[in-house]
Structures are given as structure tokens and as C-alpha cells.
C-alpha positions in Angstrom: -11.7 30.1 -24.3 -9.5 27.2 -23.2 -5.6 27.4 -22.9 -4.2 25.6 -26.2 -1.2 23.7 -23.4 -3.1 22.6 -20.2 -7.1 23.5 -21.3 -7.6 25.2 -18.5 -10.8 28.1 -18.9 -9.5 31.3 -19.5 -11.2 35.1 -19.3 -11.2 37.4 -21.7 -7.8 39.6 -22.1 -5.6 37.4 -19.6 -2.7 36.9 -20.7 -1.6 34.1 -18.3 -2.7 30.9 -17.9 -3.9 30.2 -13.7 -3.1 26.9 -14.2 -0.2 25.4 -15.9 1.4 29.7 -16.7 2.2 29.8 -20.5 1.6 33.3 -22.0 -1.0 33.1 -23.9 -0.8 35.4 -27.5 -2.7 36.1 -30.7 -5.8 35.1 -29.9 -6.7 31.8 -27.2 -8.1 29.1 -29.4 -12.5 29.6 -28.6 -14.0 25.5 -28.1 -13.6 22.5 -25.6 -10.6 22.2 -23.9 -9.0 19.2 -24.1 -9.2 15.3 -23.0 -7.0 13.4 -23.2 -8.2 9.3 -23.6 -6.3 9.0 -19.6 -7.8 12.0 -17.6 -11.5 11.3 -19.3 -11.0 7.2 -18.0 -9.0 6.4 -15.2 -11.4 6.9 -12.6 -13.8 4.8 -14.5 -10.6 2.5 -14.6 -9.7 3.2 -10.5 -13.1 1.8 -9.2 -13.7 -0.6 -12.2 -10.0 -2.5 -10.8 -11.5 -1.7 -6.9 -15.1 -3.8 -7.8 -13.1 -6.6 -10.0 -10.8 -6.9 -6.6 -13.5 -7.0 -4.1 -15.5 -9.8 -6.6 -12.4 -12.0 -6.2 -11.5 -11.2 -2.7 -15.3 -12.8 -2.3 -14.5 -15.7 -4.2 -11.1 -15.9 -2.3 -12.8 -15.8 1.0 -15.2 -18.6 0.4 -12.9 -20.1 -1.2 -10.4 -21.0 1.8 -13.4 -20.9 3.9 -14.9 -24.3 1.5 -11.5 -25.2 1.9 -11.2 -25.3 5.6 -14.7 -26.4 6.2 -16.5 -29.0 4.6 -12.6 -30.4 2.0 -10.9 -30.6 5.8 -13.2 -33.2 6.8 -14.6 -34.8 3.2 -12.8 -38.2 4.6 -15.2 -39.0 6.5 -17.9 -38.2 4.2 -17.0 -41.4 1.3 -15.2 -40.5 0.0 -11.2 -42.7 -0.2 -8.8 -41.0 1.7 -6.2 -41.4 -0.6 -8.5 -39.0 -3.6 -9.8 -37.1 -0.4 -6.1 -35.4 0.5 -5.2 -33.4 -1.9 -8.5 -30.8 -2.0 -7.1 -29.3 1.8 -4.4 -28.2 0.1 -5.3 -27.4 -2.9 -8.2 -25.1 -2.5 -6.3 -23.3 -0.1 -3.6 -22.2 -2.3 -5.6 -21.2 -5.0 -8.6 -19.5 -2.2 -5.0 -17.6 -0.9 -3.6 -16.5 -4.3 -7.6 -15.3 -5.8 -7.2 -12.9 -2.5 -3.2 -12.3 -3.9 -5.0 -10.9 -6.1 -7.4 -8.9 -5.0 -5.0 -7.3 -2.6 -2.9 -6.6 -5.2 -5.9 -5.2 -7.3 -7.6 -3.4 -4.3 -4.2 -2.1 -4.9 -3.8 -0.8 -8.5 -7.6 0.7 -8.3 -6.0 3.1 -5.5 -2.7 3.9 -7.0 -5.0 4.7 -10.0 -7.2 6.3 -8.0 -5.2 9.0 -5.7 -2.9 8.4 -9.5 0.4 7.5 -8.0 3.2 7.1 -10.2 3.7 3.7 -9.4 -0.3 2.4 -10.9 -0.2 2.8 -14.5 2.5 0.0 -13.9 0.6 -2.5 -11.2 -2.4 -2.2 -13.7 -0.9 -3.0 -16.8 1.4 -6.0 -15.4 -2.4 -6.7 -13.6 -4.3 -6.3 -16.7 -2.7 -8.6 -18.2 -3.3 -12.2 -16.5 -6.5 -10.9 -16.1 -6.8 -11.4 -19.5 -6.8 -14.5 -18.8 -10.4 -14.9 -16.7 -13.0 -15.1 -18.7 -15.4 -12.7 -19.0 -15.3 -9.8 -17.3 -11.7 -10.0 -16.5 -10.6 -10.1 -20.0 -13.1 -7.4 -20.4 -11.0 -5.1 -17.7 -8.5 -6.0 -18.3 -9.2 -5.0 -22.6 -10.1 -1.3 -21.2 -7.5 -0.9 -19.2 -5.0 -2.2 -21.6 -6.5 0.6 -24.5 -6.6 3.2 -21.9 -2.9 3.1 -20.1 -1.1 1.1 -23.0 -0.7 3.5 -25.9 2.7 5.7 -25.8 0.7 8.6 -25.8 -0.9 7.5 -22.2 2.7 7.1 -20.3 2.9 10.7 -20.7 -0.5 12.3 -20.2 -0.2 10.1 -17.1 3.0 11.4 -15.7 1.7 14.7 -16.8 -1.2 13.6 -13.8 0.7 12.0 -11.5 2.7 15.5 -11.8 -0.5 17.9 -11.4 -1.9 16.2 -8.0 1.3 16.5 -6.7 1.4 19.6 -7.5 -1.9 20.6 -5.8 
């Protein structure tokens, strides 16, 4: 038997739910607890954001290192100075941008795992941006939007934030 409000398992003859405090009237429902899409997928989503951000951090770090070593001295390798002058600043900027994206992804993943109130909104913003990062970013963005974007997902996420902060 489970509580019809929060899905907590109930003992026979129990009058109040131990988790949400709802009074049990009539016969409690028999079956499995009700789980939401957000509740089922939020942990995996946080882990995927952390993993994707780790890959972005490695790529951004490699790009910054290459920009400041190989492409800093590319004019000495026989490439005309006019053509090589823009490579170092451009690749450095691009590497720093990717590292910033990775940092925000780490923050979003951590926020989802910790059920922070701002975690859902930051993840939604990054999900829309990740759609352009084919193929893995697109898949992660679509999955994140599928879990977090529906109207009931906001309520479910806020409920989880309250339950974590109350504990």
C-alpha cells in the first residue's frame, strides 16, 4: 500500500503518511508508488551534464594549449604572417569560450544532482545552446528538454527541491 499523495509505502492500519503527513482515508491504494518523469531522470541528467562538460573541458583545454604553443609560432614554420596573425587570438578565444561552456555545464549538472532551485532553469538555457553541438550536445539537449521543459516538470522539480531542503 502506498500514499496517494507522495507515493510513500504505508503499513497496514497506518492513519497518516510518515512522509507528507496526509491522512489516509478509506483504503489506501495498492500498487507501485507514482514516479514522475523528473524524479526518474534527474540523476541521470545531472551525471550526463557532468560527463559532457568534462569532454568540453578537455577539448577547450587542448585548444587553448595548441593556440598558445603551436599556433603562437606558426609564422616561424613558413606560413605568411598576415594569414597566421589571426589564428592565435581566434583559437585562444574559442578555447576560453568552450571552457566557459564546460564550467556552466558542470554547475548545471551539480545543481541538478543537488536539486538546487536554479538548476532546472540553467540546464534549460544550456540545453537550447547544446542543440547546435552535433551529435552529443544535440542528444543531451533534446533529452534535457524532454525531462525538464513540460509545465508539470517545473512543479515536480520544485517539489523535489522542497523535499531535499526539508530533509
